[in-house]
N, C-alpha and C positions, 0 to 999 in steps of 0.2 A: 574540518568543518563540513557539514553536509549541506547540500544544495536542495532546498525545498522543492524547487521546480523539477529537478531530476526525479525525486520521489513521486511527485504528482504525475509526471509524464510516464513513469514506469507502471504505476497503478493503472492509469488509463490505457496504456498499451496492452497490459495483460488482460484487462477487461475486454478490450477489442478482440484480442486473440481468442478469448473464450466466448465471445459473442454474448456478453452480459453488460448491462448498463451499470454505471456507478451506483445508482439508486438500488438496484437489485443486490449488488455487492454489499452495500452498507446495511440493508435490511437483513441479509443472510448472516452478517457478522454482529447483528444487534447493536449497530452504531447509528448515531444520529446523522442527519443530513449535513451538519457542519463539520463532521469529522475530517473530511479532506481539507476544508478551509483552515483547520487548526494547524496544519503543517506549517503555514506561514506565520503563525503566532509566535511570540517570543518564547512561550513555554513549549511549543511544538506538540506533536501528537503523542498521546500516551503510548508507552511501549506495548501494553497489552492490546491496544487498538491496532497498532501496526502489525503485531504478531497475528491477530485474528485475520487481518486482510491478507497477509502473506500465506497463511494456512489455506484460506479459501481460494486464493489464486494459485496455489501449489507452487510457490516459489519461496526463496529465502528472504528474510528481512534484510540481509546484507545486499541482496540484489536490488530491493526496493530503495535502499539508501544510497545506492550507487557505489558501494564498496567492492563489488565484483560484477562482472558481466555474465557470470554463470547463474542461470536461473534455478538450477537444481538445489534441492534441500539436502543438506548433510544430515543423515539420520544415524 
């Protein structure tokens, strides 16, 4: 089971490292303001939305989900 708070914290941390706000991130990914809040919903965030965020933050989806501590993307 994934922890929604871990995902939120890692997104916020990557934004802070890259010196961008959550709003800037969401706009760059063509996502609505509530996209981050959907992580806590029973349905969760859409996989495509999470992939867009990971791509923009240059990290893996697995990292954002807390499945690994390595931020690098395997290409």
